[in-house]
N, C-alpha and C positions, 0 to 999 in steps of 0.2 A: 243897169248893162245888161235885161232878158230881152228891153221892149222894144230892141231893133229888128226893124222887117227880116223875116227867116226865109231867107231863100228856095225856092222849089225845087232843087234839088240837087243835090250833096257837090259838093266842092271836093278840091285834090287836100292832102292828109295837110295835120296841120304842125306844122314845125319839123316835118322832116319824121315826126313816125307814124307811122303806118297803122293802121286800125285792124284785130283781131276780125273781122266779120268774115264770112261765111259768104260768099258773091250770091247776091239774088237777095239780099241784105237792104242792095238801094233802093229799092220799088220807093219811089214819092208819092206812092197813093197809101201806102201805111199813115194808120193812124198816128203813130206815133215818133216824132223825127227828133234825134242827140243830137249834140249842137256843145262846141265849145267855144267861150267866148277867146276876142279877139280882139285883145289890148296894144298891144304895142302901137311903137309911136307909131310906125311905118304901118300899120293899119290904120292908125284913124285920120291920120294923114290923109291916107291915098283916098281913103271914103271905104275904105273893106271891113270895117269894124262892124260890121254886120256877123251874125255868129256863125260860125262853121259848119257843116251838117253830114259829121259824123257817115249817119246809115239812119235806115227807118226802118222801123218795124209795126208788127203788126197787134202789139200787147207791151204795156207798160214793164210787166216783168220783165218781155226779152228786149225793152228800150234798160232798165236796170242793171242785166246782165251784158248788154253792149258796154255800158262805161264800166262796169269791173273789167270787162275783157280789153277795154282800149289802157288803164291801169294796170294793169299786167305791163301794155311795153312802155311805160314809162321809166327813166331813167330815179333810179333811187336817188338821184340828186339833184337832180331837175323839182323844179318850182310847180306848186300844186298850180291843176288845171281847171277852170272854171268851169262844170260841164250845167247842161240843162234838157231836159225830155222837154220837146213844147210839143203841143196838139197837130193836131192841121188845121188850125185854125188862129195857128200862132200865140196859144194859153197856151202859162205857164202848168208844168205841169209835175213838174219835180224840180233841185237840181243842187246839187253835193262841187266839193271840193275832191279832184284823181291827184291822187298822186300813186308812186310807187305801191303797187296792188293795191289798192285802194279805193275806194268811194265814201264818204263824210260826207253823207246826203243830208242835206236843210231840211229841217223840220219848217212841215209848213204853218206861218199864222193859223188860228183857230175863231179870229173876229177882222169885223173889219176895225174895231178900238183899236186892238192888238198892230194890226198890217198900219194904220197910222202911225202909232211909237214907232214901230219899225223903222218907218220908213224920215222919220226925227232922227230915228237914234245915226240912220247911214247918213242922213244930209248933215250931219252935226258930226259925220264921220268920213264927212270927205274936204269938208269946213277946216278940219283939222288935218287933214292931206295937203291943203292946199297951202298953211298957213308954213308945215311942214320942209315943205320941196322951200319957199320963200326964205328959211331960215336954213340951208345948206345942208337938208338930213332928208336925201333921197331916200333912201333904207325904211327911215321911219314914218314916209308918208308914202310910199310901196304895202308899207302892211298896216299901212291903215285903212288907203284903197280895199286894201285884198279884203279885210274885214267889214265895206263896207259893203262890197258886194256880195260877204256870206250873208246878210242881213239881205237883200233885195232880194237872196236867192229861196225865200221863205215868204217871197212874195205871190203864194201861188195864185192862179186864177180861181176865184171863191166857187167856180162847176167841179175843183181838183181838189179843196182839201180834206175833205174826211177821208176822200179814194185815198191823197199823197197818205196821210197819218193811215192808213190803215192800211197801206203796200210795204211802210214803212215800219207797223209792225212789226208782221208775217215773215218780211227778209229779217227782223233785230231773232 
């Protein structure tokens, strides 16, 4: 999910929800980009499934706060939105699910062995989602895909693993 190419410029608002960022925070020269996953059928079929860049930030703390600011604009009954913070080289720094006024950050894996286990589990969940869809259970398939996407959010680039884990400790 988060391995798709990142556009170098911010794009339009996601699903009609304008982010609550002060103007000037969309400077593409900043090292951290807050992105939103686009997984709707229309986006997938049109080739626009690359993450939507909401804003760029000079610091990781700023990007994390930007995600929380975005979450404050999400309706209480809306589905969680998968967000990711990418560095300027498009490496995953952090990911999480944004809901009404909160972001549930995914804890990064701590080793290559744990990453391998996460990839295996996410793959199994996607296979189960495919079978659920074939059995006429679209809601179950969607929940399984969402769980797999959250597992993918733990696959932080090895360069950022310790830093992201520490950032989550400080934020807690």
